BABAMI-983609 format. One record per residue: residue in one letter; x, y, z negated of N, C-alpha, C, O in turn. Coordinates in steps of 0.02 Angstrom, whole numbers, plus 50000, padded with zeros to 5 digits. Layout:
<nodes>
AXYZXYZXYZXYZ...
</nodes>
This chain:
<nodes>
M551875420944559552035413844554552635412144599552615413544659R553155409244570553755407744610553575402844665553275397644654T553775404544725553625400544784554265398944821554665403344836V554365392544836554975390444871554805385144923554315381544916L555215384744974555185379245021555615373544996556185374744975T555365367444998555765361644978555915357145038556345352745033R555575358145093555725354345154555525358545214555015361945214L555945358345264555805361845327555965357145385556505354145387S555495356445431555595352045489555435355945553554935359445556L555865355145603555775358345668555765353045722556145348245721T555315353945770555285349545828555245353745891554775357445900E555745353145933555775356645998555685364145990555365367446032F555955366845936555885374045922556525377645941557055376145914R556485382345988557055386146010557615381346031557525377246076S558195381745997558765377546016558775370845980559235366845991Y558285369645937558275363545897557815358245928557215359245934A558115352545947557695346945969557325344045909556725342645913A557685343245854557385340845792557835342745734558445342645740L557535344545679557915346345619557485344945558556885346545558S557785342045507557445341145443557915343345388558465340845383L557695348045348558115351045296557765350445229557205352845220E558095347145182557835346445114558155351845070558755353045074M557755355045029557995360544987557795359344915557285356244901D558205361944869558075360744798557755366744763557705366944702G557555371744802557235377744773557695383644767557465389244756R558355382544772558815388144771558805391744839558495389444887S559155397244842559225400744906559665396544953559995391844932V559645398445017560005394745068560395399745111560115404645135W561045398445120561425402645166561665398345225561815392445217L561695401645283561875398345345562445402245377562365408245391A563005398945389563585402245419563765398745484563725392645490G563955402745533564155399845597564235405245649564045410945639P564535403445706564655408345759563995410845790563475407745782N564045416445824563455419145859563215413945910563625410845945G562565413145914562275408445962562235401345936562015396845973A562425400145874562415393245847561715390945828561585384945824G561255395645816560575393845798560355396145729559845393945704K560745400545697560575402945630559915406845629559465405445590T559865411745673559265415945674558655411845698558095413145676N558775406945741558215402645762557905399145702557295398245698L558325397045654558065393645595557675398445552557135396745526L557925404645544557545409645506556885411145540556375412045507E556905411445607556285412845643555775407245632555175408645626A556015401045628555555395545614555215396545547554615395445540V555595398545496555305399845430554795405545434554275405345401S554935410545476554485416245481553815414445513553335418245507F553775408645546553135406445574552705402745523552175400145541L552925402545461552515399645408552035404845379551695403445330I552025410745408551515415745392551165417645457551435416245511P550585420945454550265423145516550695428245553551115431545524G550585428745618550945433645658551415430445708551365424445721R551865434545736552295432345790553025431745769553475432045810G553145430945704553815429545680554265435645678554065441145699L554875434645653555315440345641555585443345706555855448845705R555525439845762555735442745826555135445545864555235448545918N554535444745839553925447245871553875444545943553765448245990T553965437945950553995434746015553355430846028553045428245982V553155430446092552555426746110552675419346102553245416946107L552135415646089552195408546074552495404546131552845399546119T552375406646192552615402746250553375402646254553655398546291E553715406946218554445407146220554775403346163555395403146159M554375400246120554655396846061554915389846077555395387646046G554605386446126554785379546139555485378846170555695383146209R555825373446151556505372146178556455371046253555995367846278R556955373746289556985373146361557675370746382558175373846364L557705365546419558335363246447558465366746513558005369346544P559105366946536559245370046601558805367246656558745361146663G558495371646694558055369546748557325369046729556895368846773E557175368946664556475368746642556175375746642556475380346614R555605376546673555305383146680554875384946619554795390846604E554605379946585554185381246528554485378246465554795372946466G554385381846409554605379146346554165373246326553575373046343R554455368546291554085362546270553595364046214553635369346182A553135359346203552715359846144553155359646082553625355646080W553025363846033553455364245976553065364145910552455365345909A553415362745856553095362545791553595364445737554185362945741V553335367845687553705369445625553275367245567552675368945564S553555363545521553175361445462553605362345400554225362545404A553285362845344553645363945281553235361445222552625360945226V553585360045168553265358745104553415364845060553995366645050V552895367845033552955373844992552765372044921552245369144908R553205373844874553065372644804552925379244769553325383844772A552365379544735552175385444696551995383044626551465380044617G552425384244578552315381444512552375373844516552885371244538D551855370344494551845363044497551495360344558551445354244567D551235364744600550845362644658551275362644721551705366944730E551145357744764551475357444829550955357444885550425354344879T551115361044938550665361444996551065360145059551625362645067R550775356345104551085355045169550795359845221550195360245230L551235363545253551025368345304551325366245371551895363745374G550965367345424551215365845491550925370645542550355372845536T551325372145593551085376445647551465374745710552005371845708G551175376645767551495375345831551005375545888550435377845879V551215373245946550775372646004550795365446029551305362146022E550245363146057550185356046075550405354346146550495348446162Q550495359446188550685357946257551225362846280551285368346254A551615360646329552155364846355551875371546379551365371746414G552205376846360551975383546380551345385646345551035390546366G551145382146293550515383746259550525390546226551025392546197A549955394046230549905400746202549415400946144549275406346117R549145395146125548665394846069548995391546009549195385746011R549055395445957549405393045897548935388845854548375390945840L549165383045834548785378745790549115378745721549725379245715V548695378245670548935378245601548595372545563548005371245571R548985369245521548705364145476548945365545405549525367345394V548485364745358548635365445287548445358845255547865356845254D548945355445228548845348645200548505344045250548075340045232G548715344645312548485340245364547825342145396547625338945445E547485347145371546835349145397546905355545439547275360045420P546555355845496546585361945538546355368045498545895367645457A546685373645510546525379845473546685385845517547105385345561P546345391445506546525397645542547205400045518547395398845461P547585403545562548245406045542548245410145478548735410045440G547705413845466547685417945406547745414145342547935416945290R547575407645343547635403545282548355402845258548475401645199L548835403645304549535402945285549715408045231550135406645187A549415414045235549575419345187549365417645116549585420845069D548925412645108548735410445041549295406745006549305406144945H549775404345045550295399945017551005402845023551435401244982V551125406945073551795409645084551745417045102551325419045142R552185420945072552275427945093553025429145103553435425945072Q553185433645147553875434645165554035442045173553605446045192V554655443745159554925450245174555585449045209555995445045185W555705452445266556325450945301556675457245325556385462645330L557315456345338557745461645364558195458545417558525453545405T558195461545477558555458845533559005464245564558915470145551P559495462145605559925467145638559535472045681559765477645692A558955470045706558555474545747558335480645708558165485745738Q558325480245642558115485845601558695490445581558605495345545D559295488745604559875492845586559805500145610560055504745578R559455501045666559375507745694558675510545680558415514745716L558365507945627557675509845611557575517345609557075519845634F558045520945578557955528145568558135532245630558025538245632L558405528845681558595532245742558135530545800558165533645853E557705525545791557265523345844556595527145841556545532445810S556095524345874555445527845880555035527445816555155523345772A554545531945813554075531745757553715525045754553555522545700G553575522145813553235515745815553625510245779553325506045745D554285510245786554695505245752554655506045677554595501145640R554685512245653554635513345580553935511745555553855509045500R553435513345594552745511845574552645504245568552345501845521R552905500545617552835493245615553225490345556552995485545525F553805493145540554185490945482553775491945419553725487345377F553465497745411553075499045351552445494745350552225492545296D552145493545408551555489245410551725482145388551305478945357R552325479645405552515473045382552585472845306552405467945274L552855478245277552895478645205552185478745175552065475445124T551745482445205551055482845181550715476045186550375473845139Y550815472745243550505466345254550735461045204550345456845183A551385461445183551645456545135551255456845070551175451745036G551025462745051550635463444990549895462945000549525460944954E549665464645060548945464545076548855461245144548815464845194P548815454645147548765451045211548215453445258548315453345318P547625455745233547115458045281547345464045322547035465545374H547865467545301548105473345338548295471545410548165475445456A548595465745419548805463845487548215463245534548245465445591G547665460245510547065459645551546765466345567546505467445622N546785470945518546515477645531546925481345584546645484745627V547585480645580548025483845630547895481045699547845484745748Q547835474445705547725471245769547045473345799546995474845858A546535473345757545865475245781545855482645802545545484345852Y546195486845764546235493945781546575494945848546325498645891E547145491745857547525492645919547135490145980547155493146033K546785484645971546375481946026545815486746044545695488146103A545475489345993544925494146006545185500546036544845503546078M545775502846016546065508946044546225507946118546105512446158R546505502246136546645500946207546005500946248545995503546304E545485497946221544845497746257544545504746263544255506446315R544605508646210544335515546213544695519646266544365523246304I545355519246269545735523046318545565520646389545515524746435R545455514246397545255511646464544595514746485544505516746542L544115514946438543465517946453543535525346470543235527746519L543925528946430543995536146441544325537746508544135542546541T544805533746527545165535246590544805532546651545005534046707D544285528646642543885526346698543465531946729543255531546786G543335537046689542985542946715542255543246698541985548746692S541925537746689541205537746672541075532446619540755527346633P541315533646558541255528646506540535527446484540125531946484D540395521246465539755519446434539745522646365540135520646321R539305527546354539305531346292539175526946231539495527646179A538705522346238538535518046181539135513646162539285512746103W539475510846212540045506646199540625510746170540985508446126L540705516946195541225521346170541115522946096541575522846056E540495524546079540335526046009540445519945964540655520645907A540285514045990540385507945951541135506745939541335504745884L541535507945990542255507145982542535512245932542965510545891E542295518345936542545523445889542325522045818542685523645770A541745519045810541525517145743541985511645715542155511645656Q542175507045758542635501745737543325504645721543635502745672L543545509245763544185512445750544185516245685544675516045647A543645519745671543595523645608543615519045548543945520545498E543265513345552543265508745495543945505445485544225505645431R544205502545539544855499145533545415504045517545865502545478G545385509945548545895514945536545905517345464546435518545436T545315518045434545275520045364545565514545319545925516045272L545395508345334545685502745295546445502745301546795501545252M546695503945361547425504245371547745509845330548235508745295A547455515745335547735521545300547735520445224548215522245190M547205517645198547165516545126547645511245103547945511845049A547725505845143548205500645124548915503445126549325501945082R549075507445176549745510445179549855515145120550395515245091A549345518945102549415523545046549535519744981549945521844940R549175514244971549285510244910549995507444909550325507444857T550215505044966550895502244970551415507644956551895506444920L551315513444986551795518944976551835520844902552385521644875G551265521344869551265523244799551615518044756552025519744713A551445511644767551735506344727552485505544741552875504344695L552675506044804553375505244823553795511044797554355509944773S553535517044800553905522844775554005522344699554535524044673A553495519844664553555518944592554085513644576554465514344528E554105508344616554595503044605555305505644617555755504244578I555395509244671556055511944687556295516644632556885516744615A555825520544604556015525344551556285521844489556665524844452T556075515644477556305512144417556965508544428557265506044380R557205508344490557775504044506558455507444495558955503944487G558485513944496559125517244494559515515744558559205514244609E560165516044555560565514844615560675507344628560605505244685R560835503544581560835496144578561255492144628561055486444635P561745493744661562045500244675561825503044742562205506444776F561215501544761560955504044824560635510944815560335512244763P560715515444863560445522244855559685522244853559345518544888Q559425526644810558705527444805558435531244866558775535444895A557825529644883557505532844940556865536244918556505533744875R556725541944949556075545144941555675543845004555885545845059L555105540644997554705538645055554095543145061553815545345012S553905544345123553275547945137553015545745205553395543545248L552365546345213552045544845277551765551345305551445555245271T551905552445370551745558845399551015559445422550795564945438G550655553945423549975554145450549485557745406549515557445345E549015561345438548495564945402548065560245361547855561945306W547925554345389547445549845358547745546645295547395545645246E548385545045298548715542445238548765547945185548705546545125R548895554145207548925559645159548265560445123548245561245062L547715560245159547055560845128546925555045080546635556045027A547135549045100547035543245056547435544044992547195542544938L548055546544997548465547744938548165553044893548255552944833E547815557844924547505563144885546855560944853546535564844817G546645554744867546055552044834545405552544872544875551944843A545445553644938544835553944978544455547444974544755542044974A543795547844969543375541844967543365538545035543465541745086F543245531945035543245528245098542755531145148542945532245206D542135532345128541625534745174541805541545203541685542845262D542095545945161542285552545184542855552045236542835555345287L543335547945221543905547145267543675544045333543895545945387Q543235539145328542965535945388542575540845431542645540945493D542165545045400541775549945438542245555045471542135556945529R542755557345436543225562145465543575559245526543645562645577L543785553045521544135549845577543665548845636543865549845693A543045546945622542555545945676542435552545713542395552645775R542375558045675542265564545707542875566645748542805569345803A543465565545721544075567345757544145563545822544365566345872L543965557245822543995553145883543495555845934543665556445993A542885557345912542385559845959542585566545988542495567746048Q542865570945946543075577545970543685577246016543795581846055G544065571946011544685571546050544625567646115545135566046146R544015566046136543925561746195544235564946258544615561546294D544085571246271544335574346332545105574646331545425573246382R545375576546275546105577046270546435570146277546955569546310D546135565046247546415558346251546365555646323546815552146347A545805557246357545715555046426546245558246470546525554846514A546395564646460546895568046500547595565446487548015564946532A547725563646423548395561246404548485553846420549045551446428G547925550146425547975543046438548175539046376548405533346382R548105542046318548275538646255547915542146198547695547846204G547855538646142547535541446084547995546246047548555544446028L547775552446038548195557546006548015558845934548335562945901V547515555245908547335556145838547185549245809546885544945842G547395548245746547265541845713547875539245678548425541845688P547795534045637548365531345599548885527845641549425526145615H548755526845705549265523945749549805529145766550295527445799R549715535345744550215540545756550665541745695551115545945698T550545538245642550915539345579551655537445587551825532745623D552085541145553552795539545551553005538845477552695541745433L553535534945466553815534145400554425538645394554875538345436S554435542845343555005547245330555385544545268555075543145217V556045544045274556455541545219557015546645206557365548645252V557085548545144557605553245124558065549845073557835546745026H558715550445084559215548145036559175552844976559355558644980L558925550244920558755554644863559385557844833559375563744815G559925553944828560525556544797560835562244837561135566744807K560765562144903561055567244945560535572244971560715577145003D559905570944956559355575044981559435576145057559415581745082R559525570545092559655570845164559235565445198559165559845173L558955567145256558575562245294559005556245309559605556845322A558705550345309559075544245321559425544345389559975541745397A559095547445439559375547845506560035551645507560435550745554E560155555745457560765559745454561315556445412561865559145406C561165550545383561645547045341562075542345383561935541145442S562595539845352563035535145387562685528545399562165527145369T562965524545445562665518145460562625513745398562125510345387G563155513745358563155509745296562625512045247562305507945215E562545518645241562035521345196561345519645220560905518045180Q561235519845285560585518145312560415510845298559855509245278K560905506445307560795499345293560625498345220560165494445203A560985501745176560865500945104560185503745084559855500945041L559965509145116559305511945102558755506945121558285505845083I558815504045181558305499245203558295493245156557765490845137L558885490845137558925485045094558605486545026558265482244998N558715492545000558405494344936557645494444942557295492444895I557385496844998556665496945009556395489745011555885488244979V556735485445047556525478445053556555474944985556095471244967L557085475944948557145472844882556625475544833556355471744793A556475481944838555955484844795555275481644810554895480144764Q555125480644873554495477444891554485470244867553975467844841A555045466644874555075459744851554985459444775554635455044750A555305463944739555245464044666554525465444645554265462344598R554205470044679553515471644662553055465744673552625464144631L553145462344730552715456644746552855450644702552415446644687A553485450044679553665444344637553295444544571553185439244540R553085450444549552735451144485551975450844493551615450744443A551725450644554551005450944565550675444644539550885439044554E550155445444500549795439844470549375436344523549045439544564G549395429644521548955425744564549145425744637548745423544679Q549745428044654549965428144724550635424644730551035424844684P550755421344787551405418244796551965423444799551885428644831A552515422044764553085426544768553375426344839553355421144871P553645431844863553895431944932554545427944939554925427144892I554645425444999555275422445020555635427645062555345430845105L556275428645048556675433645082557045430545141557355425345135L557005433845199557385431845258557865437545274557645442945295L558515436445265559015441745273559515439545327559965435645313D559415441945387559815439845444560415444545454560325450445468E561005441845446561635445645457561665451945413561905457145435V561415451445352561415457145307562075457745269562345463145262A562335452045245562915452245201563525455445234563925458745201A563605454345299564195456945334564215464545334564755467445342H563655467945325563625475145328563705478445259563675484545253L563815474245207563875476845140564585476145114564925471245131D564815480945074565465480145043565405474844987564855472544972V565975473044958565985467644909565525469144850565175464644827R565535475344827565125477144768564385476544783564005473744743R564175479044840563455478744857563245471544875562675469544862R563705467744904563535460844919563415456944855562945453044850A563845457944806563765454644741563115456844708562765452744678A562955463244713562335465844683561725462744717561235461144684L561765461844783561205458644819561095451544794560535449644780F561635447644788561565440744765561295440544694560865436344679D561545444944652561305445044582560565446744578560195443944538E560355451444620559655453444617559195447944642558655446844613I559385444544694558975439044719558875433844664558315431444653E559425432244629559375427244575558965429944517558555426344488A559065436344499558695439244443557945439444456557535438544411L557755440444519557045440744537556745433744541556135432944544G557165428544542556915421744546556645420044614556205415744620L556895423444666556635422344734557075417544773557675417044760Q556775414144820557155410244868557295414544929556845417644957A557925414844948558125418745006558475414345056558805409445038F558405416045119558775412945174559215418345204558965423445228L559875417245203560345422345226560785419345281560945413345279T560975423445329561425421145382562035425645387562015431445366G562575422845414563185426745426563665422545467563595416445471T564145425745497564615422145539565175418845499565515414345525D565295421045437565865418745399565635416045331565275419345295E565865409945315565685407045251565935411245192565625411245139M566485414945202566775418945149566285424145123566325426345065L565815426245165565325431245144564895428845086564635432845048F564835422245079564375419445029564725416344970564435412344933E565355418044960565725415344903565385417044837565405413144790G565065422944834564725425044773564115420944757563835421644703L563905416544803563325412244790563535405144772563105400744768A564175403944761564405397244744564045394744682564035397944630G563735388844689563365385844634562665388644625562265385844587R562515394044660561855397244652561415396244713560825398044712A561695393444767561315392644829561575386644866562135384344855Q561165384044911561385378844957561685382045019561405386745047G562265379545040562605382445098562655377445155562755371445144Y562605379945216562655375645275563065379145329563005385145340R563465375145362563805377445422563375375645482563165369845488V563235380445525562815379345584563245379345646563605384145660E563215373945684563575373345747563155369645797562935364045784D563035372645855562645369545908561975366945881561775361345896S561635371145841560975369545814560975363245772560485359645769G561545361845740561585356545691561845359245626562215364245626L561665356145570561855358645504562325353745469562235347745472A562825356545436563275352645394563315356045326563485361945322A563155352445273563165355345206563865357445187564355354045203V563905363045152564545365745128564555365245053564075367345020G565095362545024565155362144951564705356844922564705355944861
</nodes>
């Protein structure tokens, strides 16, 4: 179901004292110098889903701060979301300066953050991901988990619960005399949540790989994806949930002494890495040029967006593309704009130069951003 934002309002969010933006359902591009507030606006949109936004920042840092103020102010982000003929009002923020408890409202009524995923889904690409193939396995794993979460919102809760239980298990093991009953309870939780994680990742990998295979070059290079974790491999091979859960529980129990000595968990889906190969060159992405790496990531993101856009009974994703256009040549930039329109998705794009978005003339709303203020272009 096509999903678009038709209104966005910010109050004391990052560099914005107040902002109200009306949209007609088309994509939106934002051009302006570095530090003008473009990414802050994208980050505000990213808080319309559960989680910590595209910068993965704690809530206490979201509120606007004037020179000399030690705490960020209470802040709010609200939007009107249109899906088909239906409109929903969403709001989120904190009620007091320095607040760390996120509040959510859906059509004016208090709601848990998870309810946001019923109305909005997002896929994003930021400059922080430019070095994805050169950074740690954890960065690639988190990237893939965000793709998984966009299609299966419960995945985020399973990852959070798993990581919390893993930290508690390691604390018990390194204390020297762990409570056996509590340790077994934690490992049972880890086995359950870890199995759910591995199976969700395996489903996403299969669906995403199939989508990429249908895309051709378009003109972005095709990627061959794989997950290095044992548990995802077993899930892909068709292991039953109970069998996979039992195997993981046994592995955790058998690895207690080793994990205690290492001070970290050495077995489980938190060790998984994402491997990406440039299919045309049969070369690992890490060995490709910077431009090729960017194009590979973008093709993965677009494939996920295309897959989700066709999903029945689910909101189509909104794309957040921060400083993406500047890294593409003219041909690939035009292909990106054409694909966004062909998919019927609303995208928010940023760049330092208005010229980057000439290919969107008449197809998107454009704004010049200066000192956290917006001026319509065209």
